[in-house]
Backbone as a ProteinNet text record, in pm:
[ID]
protein_1_A
[PRIMARY]
MLFEETQYIQPERSRRTLLIACLIILAAYVISITILLFNGGFSSENTYYYFPTIMIVVFIVLYVQKFTVTVTEGSLTITGGKKRIIPISDILSVRTERFEKVTWRYGIGVKYNGKRGYLTVNAEEGVLIEMKDGEPVLISSKRSGELEKALKDAMGADDEGTG
[TERTIARY]
10553	10578.4	10683.2	10650.2	10740.1	10834.8	10791.3	10871.7	10827.6	10925.1	10893.4	11004.6	10964.4	11060.8	11004.2	11089.7	11051	11141.4	11079.2	11151.8	11102.8	11191.2	11150.9	11122.1	11023.3	10984.1	11104.7	11186.8	11305.4	11427.8	11515	11641.3	11725.5	11823.1	11902.4	11964.9	12018.9	12080.5	11977.5	11858.6	11753.5	11702.5	11702.9	11658.8	11752.8	11883.7	11979.6	11954.5	11929.4	11901.4	11775.7	11671.7	11548.6	11573.7	11653	11682	11757	11856.5	11932.9	11840.8	11756.2	11662.5	11566.5	11519.7	11428.4	11496.8	11623	11696.6	11720.6	11748	11766.6	11636	11525.8	11395.7	11360.1	11389.6	11363.8	11443.6	11569.6	11651.7	11592.8	11552.7	11490.8	11360.6	11286.6	11161.1	11186.3	11284	11317.3	11362	11443.6	11489.9	11371.8	11281.7	11168.1	11073.1	11051.2	10965.4	11030.5	11161.1	11232.7	11220.7	11239.4	11226.9	11085.1	10985.4	10846.1	10817.9	10869.5	10844.6	10909.2	11028.6	11097.1	11039.2	10963.1	10902	10753.7	10714.4	10576.3	10484.5	10536	10453.4	10384.7	10294.3	10223.3	10105.1	10080.5	9963.5	9902.2	9785.5	9719.6	9795.7	9881.9	9959.9	10082.1	10130.2	10250.2	10209.8	10163.1	10118.1	10223.6	10337.8	10439.4	10503.1	10480.4	10540.6	10471.2	10357.9	10293	10369.9	10434.1	10504.2	10609.3	10700.3	10798.4	10732.6	10623.3	10553.8	10502.4	10440.6	10388.7	10503.2	10613.2	10728.1	10787.4	10798.3	10853	10764.2	10633.8	10541.2	10555.8	10562.2	10578.8	10709.4	10818.7	10947.5	10946.7	10886.3	10882.4	10799.6	10685.9	10602.9	10679.4	10746.9	10824.4	10943.2	10998.9	11116.3	11082.7	10966.7	10935.5	10845.9	10792	10701.3	10772.3	10712.1	10772.9	10669.6	10719.7	10641.6	10683.7	10589.8	10622.5	10540	10606.6	10541.4	10564.2	10455.6	10464.2	10385.2	10447.2	10379.4	10368.5	10246.5	10222.4	10158.7	10127.8	10068.4	9933.7	9860.2	9726.6	9707	9805.3	9781.8	9911.3	9893.6	9998.1	9949.4	10029.1	9991	10087.7	10031.3	10110.3	10068.5	10164	10133.2	10224.5	10172.1	10246.5	10147.9	10107.3	10000.8	9866.9	9832.4	9707.9	9741.5	9674.5	9701.3	9613	9675.9	9601.5	9636.6	9534.4	9553.6	9495.5	9580.8	9538.8	9543.9	9430.5	9432.9	9511.7	9591.6	9671.4	9580	9460.5	9366.7	9318.1	9333.8	9292.7	9400.8	9519	9631.6	9633.5	9639.6	9642.3	9785.6	9873.2	10012.6	10104.4	10233.6	10336.3	10461.3	10522.6	10652.1	10731.5	10863.3	10951.8	10958.9	10962.3	10966.3	11045.4	11124.7	11194.5	11103.7	11110	11027.9	11101.8	11054.2	11113.6	11080.8	11181.7	11162	11058.6	10960	10854.6	10906.4	10899.9	10959.9	10862.8	10915.1	10836.3	10721.7	10734.5	10629.1	10495.7	10497.8	10374.1	10317.6	10379.4	10327.1	10411.8	10366.6	10439.4	10357.8	10423	10353.2	10288.4	10156.9	10084.9	10078.4	10122.8	10122.4	10054.4	9996.6	9928	9985.8	9996	10045.2	9949.7	9851.1	9752.1	9669.5	9667.5	9587.9	9667.3	9793.1	9877.9	9883.8	9853	9866.1	10008	10071.7	10206	10199.6	10267.5	10291.6	10442.6	10498.8	10642	10706.5	10834.1	10908.9	11041	11144.6	11279.3	11347.2	11278	11339.9	11303.8	11383.9	11357.6	11313.1	11291.1	11247.4	11137.8	11048.7	10940.3	10875.3	10764.2	10689	10554.4	10523.6	10395.5	10299.9	10191.1	10089.9	9967.5	9924.3	9799.6	9692	9592.2	9483.2	9378.9	9298.7	9194.2	9088.6	9070.2	8972	9031.3	9157.4	9221.7	9306.2	9302.7	9380.2	9528.1	9614.6	9757.7	9807.7	9893.3	9952.8	10103	10178.6	10323.7	10377.3	10448.1	10504.1	10655	10710.8	10855.1	10921.1	11041.7	11114.3	11261.8	11344.8	11488.4	11527.8	11434.3	11454	11341.3	11323.4	11208.7	11210.8	11329.4	11337.9	11283.9	11319.5	11270.4	11119.9	11070.9	10927.4	10850.2	10898.8	10833.4	10828.9	10940.6	10947	10849.9	10846.1	10756.1	10609.9	10574.2	10437.2	10403.6	10497	10473	10462.5	10546.8	10536.4	10401.3	10355.9	10225.4	10112.3	10124.9	10021.7	10018.7	10137.3	10142.4	10080.1	10106.3	10048	9896.5	9850.5	9707.2	9638.2	9703.9	9646.1	9633.7	9734.2	9729.7	9620.1	9599.5	9498.1	9356.2	9335.7	9201	9172.7	9275.2	9255.6	9232.8
10569.2	10548.9	10651.2	10722.4	10824.8	10772.4	10668.4	10617.5	10475.8	10392	10258.6	10214.8	10160.1	10109.6	9983.2	9883.5	9759.9	9739.6	9714.1	9681.5	9545.6	9467.6	9339.6	9357.3	9282.2	9291.2	9267.2	9171.6	9139.9	9205.5	9268.6	9318	9200.4	9227.2	9121.3	9025.6	9077.4	8990.8	8894.8	8945	8860.9	8760.7	8799.8	8708.2	8588.5	8611.6	8499.8	8408.7	8468.7	8390.8	8306.6	8366	8291.2	8174.9	8198.1	8092.7	7977.4	8008.7	7904.8	7828.2	7900.5	7834.3	7743.7	7790.2	7711	7582.9	7592	7474	7375.2	7425.9	7338.4	7266.8	7341.1	7279.5	7177.9	7209.3	7115	6985.9	6998.3	6879.3	6797.5	6863.4	6793.3	6725.8	6793.5	6738.3	6611.2	6614.6	6497.6	6381.4	6411.5	6306.5	6247	6332.6	6280.6	6199.1	6240.1	6163.6	6028.4	6027.7	5902.3	5806.6	5858.5	5775.2	5720.4	5805.1	5759.6	5648.2	5664.1	5563.1	5429.4	5433.7	5309.4	5247.5	5324.1	5272.9	5240.2	5209	5165.8	5270.9	5383.4	5483.9	5579.4	5656.7	5759.8	5699	5749.6	5706.4	5828.8	5810.8	5923.9	5968.3	5883.3	5919	6004.1	5993.9	6067.6	6195.1	6292.4	6417.2	6527.5	6501.8	6606.1	6644.1	6565.9	6598.8	6717.4	6765	6883.3	7011.1	7016.3	7136.9	7184.9	7098.5	7148	7202.8	7142.9	7192.2	7333.6	7356.2	7489.2	7590	7552.5	7643.1	7677.5	7580.9	7606.7	7704.9	7687.3	7778.9	7920.6	7933.6	8065.7	8130.8	8056.5	8112.2	8153.6	8074.6	8109	8235.5	8246	8366	8489.5	8482.1	8595.6	8625.7	8524	8541.6	8616.6	8590.2	8649.3	8771.7	8805.2	8917.9	9047.9	9126.7	9254.1	9366.1	9485.9	9608.4	9694.1	9727.2	9803.5	9931.1	10041.7	10170.9	10214.4	10246.8	10289.9	10418.8	10517	10642.6	10656.1	10677	10707	10845.5	10890.3	11023.1	11035	10924.1	10932.1	10870.9	10790.2	10722.6	10684.4	10660.3	10605.4	10466.1	10364.1	10226.4	10169.2	10111.7	10051	9905.2	9814.4	9672.4	9615.5	9526.3	9462.9	9387.5	9274.2	9201.4	9240.7	9366.3	9418.3	9535.4	9544.5	9651.9	9772.6	9889.5	10014.1	10110	10160.8	10257.6	10390.8	10494	10627.7	10716.8	10769.4	10862.3	10988.5	11037	11157.4	11274.6	11278.6	11388.9	11391.6	11281.2	11276.2	11325.2	11356.9	11399.2	11551	11599	11743.2	11795.9	11727.7	11771.8	11653.2	11677.6	11573.3	11636.2	11567	11615.4	11498	11509.3	11407.1	11425.4	11312.5	11318.8	11201.2	11229.3	11122.3	11076.2	10949.4	10896	10784.3	10750.6	10641	10511.4	10431	10304.9	10220.2	10171.8	10090.3	9946.7	9887.3	9755.4	9642.5	9521.4	9402.1	9381.7	9427.4	9398.6	9462.1	9556.4	9619.2	9551.1	9444	9371.9	9394.1	9337.5	9344.3	9426.4	9511.3	9581.8	9709	9710.8	9830.2	9835.6	9946.9	9964.6	10096.1	10105.9	10228.1	10283.1	10414.1	10481.7	10597.1	10573.2	10676.8	10707.3	10833.7	10875.1	10869	10830	10827.2	10687.3	10673	10543.8	10526.7	10415.9	10387.7	10277.2	10296.6	10190.7	10181.1	10089.9	10095.3	9957.8	9955.6	9831.6	9854.6	9890.8	9896.4	10031.5	10138.2	10269.2	10356.1	10459.7	10553.3	10688.1	10693.5	10816.7	10780.2	10871.9	10843.1	10970.1	10953.5	11065	11068.4	11182.1	11200.6	11261.3	11190.9	11236.6	11278.7	11402.4	11450.1	11434.3	11352.8	11329.1	11440.5	11460.8	11564.3	11535	11406.8	11371.9	11381.1	11427.8	11446	11329.3	11217.7	11099.8	11120.8	11107	11111.7	10970.6	10960.5	10831.9	10852.4	10774.2	10782.4	10657.9	10678.1	10566.7	10569.1	10461.8	10457.5	10435.5	10490.8	10475.5	10502.5	10420.9	10445.4	10553.5	10588.6	10694.7	10797	10847.9	10934.5	11065.8	11119.1	11242.2	11222	11110	11078	11053.9	10985.4	10958.3	11088.4	11178.8	11308.6	11385.8	11388.5	11460	11399.7	11266.4	11200.3	11232.1	11231.5	11264.4	11409.8	11499.9	11641.5	11662.6	11593	11601.2	11549.7	11438.7	11380.5	11475.8	11538.6	11633.3	11754.8	11800.1	11912.3	11875.9	11754.7	11707.8	11693.6	11649.1	11634	11770.4	11871.2	12006	12063.7	12041.7	12091.7	12024	11894.2	11817.6	11856.2	11899.1	11932.6	12080.3	12163.2	12307.6	12355.9
7218.7	7359.7	7404.1	7510.6	7562	7669.2	7742.5	7853.7	7885.9	7920.6	7971.1	8065.3	8179.2	8277.3	8340.2	8354.2	8420.2	8541.1	8655.6	8778	8824.3	8880.1	8935.9	9083.3	9131.6	9271.8	9361.3	9325.9	9404.1	9341.4	9420	9366	9315.1	9232.4	9167.8	9268.6	9379.2	9479.5	9538.7	9568.7	9624.9	9522	9393.9	9288	9280.6	9295.9	9296.1	9415.9	9531.8	9652.3	9633.8	9575.9	9550	9454.6	9352.5	9256	9323.1	9404	9475.1	9570.5	9645.2	9736.7	9660.4	9545.7	9463.3	9414.9	9375.1	9329.1	9443.7	9562.9	9679.4	9713.7	9713	9741.7	9634.1	9508.5	9399.3	9418.9	9458.4	9483.7	9599.5	9706.4	9819.3	9776.1	9691.1	9639.8	9558.9	9469.8	9386.9	9475.6	9575	9667.1	9744.6	9796.2	9873.2	9786.1	9662.5	9570.9	9540.8	9518.4	9491.7	9610.2	9731.3	9851.3	9863.2	9839.3	9847	9745.7	9624.8	9521.1	9556.8	9614.4	9652.7	9780	9856.5	9979	9960.3	9843.2	9821.8	9763.4	9724.1	9656.7	9751.9	9694.2	9768.9	9842.7	9960.7	10036.6	10103.3	10159.8	10225.2	10350.3	10403.9	10522.5	10487.2	10364.3	10321.6	10247.7	10320.6	10257.2	10262.1	10323.1	10335.9	10202.5	10097.1	9967.7	9900.4	9953.7	9897.6	9931	10045.2	10089.1	9989.2	9939.8	9841.8	9715.3	9672	9552.6	9574.7	9689	9721.2	9729.4	9793.7	9805.7	9670	9581.8	9448.1	9372.7	9380.1	9312	9368.4	9500	9561.7	9517.3	9519.3	9478.8	9331.8	9246.3	9103.2	9081.7	9148.6	9134.5	9180.2	9293.6	9342.1	9251.5	9190.3	9105.8	8977.8	8919.4	8789.1	8797.5	8914.2	8927.1	8891.9	8805.4	8767.1	8767.7	8766.5	8776.2	8658.2	8568.1	8448.2	8443.4	8413.5	8396.8	8252.7	8182.7	8042.7	8026.1	7959.4	7930.8	7779.2	7731.8	7590.7	7583.5	7463.9	7448.4	7518.8	7533.9	7590.7	7727.6	7774.2	7902.2	7973.5	8102.3	8188.4	8225.7	8193.3	8223	8325.1	8430.4	8536.8	8546.4	8530.8	8546.8	8653.4	8730.2	8838.2	8924.3	8878.6	8945.8	8887.3	8897	8842	8751.1	8638.5	8542.8	8574.7	8575.8	8597.1	8484.1	8418.4	8310.3	8356.9	8355.7	8396.6	8272.9	8228.5	8115.4	8152.6	8061.1	8085.6	8119.3	8060.7	8086.4	8231.2	8306.9	8447.7	8543.5	8490.7	8574.6	8586.2	8711.1	8736.5	8740.9	8816.8	8826.1	8851.3	8824.1	8837.3	8895.9	8993.4	9044.7	9101.3	9093.7	9148.5	9299.8	9371.3	9517	9572.3	9674.4	9747.3	9859.8	9891.8	9999.2	10067.8	10187.3	10261.6	10189.3	10171.6	10101.1	10174.9	10102.6	10161.6	10168.3	10286.2	10305.4	10274.1	10271.4	10241.8	10338.5	10461.8	10559	10520.6	10426.9	10381.4	10257.1	10211.4	10095.4	9971.7	9862.6	9736.1	9637.6	9559.3	9452.2	9501.2	9514.3	9554.6	9706.4	9762.7	9907.1	9939.7	10055.5	10094.2	10223	10229.7	10348	10375.9	10459.3	10487	10363.3	10324.3	10208.9	10078.4	10088.2	9969.1	9911.6	9784.9	9719.1	9668.4	9700.2	9652.5	9548.5	9440.7	9344.6	9340	9415	9437.4	9440.4	9408.1	9413.1	9484.2	9412.6	9469.8	9449.2	9468.5	9451.4	9571.1	9594	9702.7	9649	9519.5	9456.4	9358.2	9337.4	9244.7	9196.2	9127.9	9074.6	9145.3	9206.4	9273.4	9172.1	9147.1	9052	9131.4	9111.1	9171.1	9064	9096.1	9001.7	9015.1	8911	8915.5	9020.6	9055.2	9158.4	9299.8	9311.5	9441.4	9487.4	9416.1	9455.9	9425.4	9526.8	9498.6	9465.9	9365.7	9329	9320.7	9396.6	9395.3	9326.8	9216.4	9140.4	9158.5	9211.4	9228.4	9093.2	9080.1	8955.6	8980.1	8921.5	8927.9	8828.4	8739.9	8640.7	8654.5	8775.8	8804.2	8726.1	8699	8620.2	8478.6	8418.1	8283.9	8284.7	8389.2	8400.6	8415.6	8500	8518.1	8386.1	8314.5	8186	8084.7	8076.8	7982	8014.1	8143	8181.5	8148.9	8175.5	8143.9	7993.7	7916.4	7769.9	7721.9	7778.6	7740.7	7781.1	7897	7941.8	7849.1	7804.3	7710.8	7576.6	7528.6	7402.4	7416.6	7535.7	7559.1	7562.6	7624.3	7629.7	7489.4	7405.3	7267.7	7188	7214.6	7141.7	7180.8	7307.5	7352.4	7338.4	7320.8	7318.6	7181.7
[MASK]
+++++++++++++++++++++++++++++++++++++++++++++++++++++++++++++++++++++++++++++++++++++++++++++++++++++++++++++++++++++++++++++++++++++++++++++++++++++++++++++++++++

């Protein structure tokens, strides 16, 4: 393995906020279930107890979601919701690039901006990969210089292996 980096969808400060919110909702959930049990149990009229369950699941998913980039001699693997494996032989060029931070309003994980594919989380710099089929892929990284070097090293090893 030439390079590996893991980023969490939420920055550390937001992860703490999510955890606190999850604990507050859990406490409210326990209290509401206790009240329901002492008032005769669950009935078809008392459906509001589903909301805390849904919120807890959403918070837990957002809390643990991560984005991992791994470079080996033969491939670039990106995981973060969906796994994408890009063979090194399909990469035409690689360069580090700064970009405007993509905000939450565009979604989590993979985001698109026109013809440019973004695979981004919490960085303002990344590596722009030009694929042989013309597809540009921008991968955010807090260690973009290392990622660029690892990809170039893998591309050099691939050229030696095929030549």
